ROFI-11516 format. One line per 8 residues: number of its first residue (from 1); their letters; for each residue x, y, z of C-alpha. Coordinates in Angstrom, 1 decimal. Each point is the difference from the previous one (the first is absolute). Layout:
N
NUM = A = X/Y/Z ~ ... $
END
This chain:
33
1 = SDKKCVWV = 174.5/177.9/79.6 ~ -0.6/-0.5/-3.7 ~ -1.0/-3.6/0.5 ~ -2.5/1.1/2.7 ~ -1.6/2.3/-2.5 ~ -0.2/-2.8/-2.5 ~ -1.6/-2.3/2.7 ~ -2.6/2.7/0.8 $
9 = VVHSSGDD = -0.8/0.5/-3.7 ~ -0.3/-3.8/-0.6 ~ -1.9/-0.6/3.2 ~ -2.6/2.7/-0.5 ~ -0.6/-0.6/-3.8 ~ -1.9/-2.6/-2.0 ~ -3.3/-1.8/0.1 ~ -0.9/-3.4/1.5 $
17 = QDELVRTT = 1.1/-1.6/-3.2 ~ 3.5/1.4/0.6 ~ 0.2/-1.6/3.5 ~ 2.2/-2.9/-1.1 ~ 2.4/2.2/-1.9 ~ 0.2/2.6/2.8 ~ 0.6/-2.8/2.6 ~ 2.8/-1.5/-2.1 $
25 = ELDYILEN = 1.6/3.4/-0.6 ~ -0.3/0.9/3.7 ~ 1.7/-3.2/1.0 ~ 2.7/0.7/-2.5 ~ 0.5/3.6/1.2 ~ -0.1/-0.9/3.7 ~ 2.6/-2.7/-0.6 ~ 2.3/2.6/-1.4 $
33 = F = -0.2/2.4/2.9 $
END
């Protein structure tokens, strides 16, 4: 549940220049589900 909140926050935040960082973090978070 907490991880889902983190995913939502990471997914819905940031500009285009944060795309690579967000993608990397999403991959990392999803791998740890």
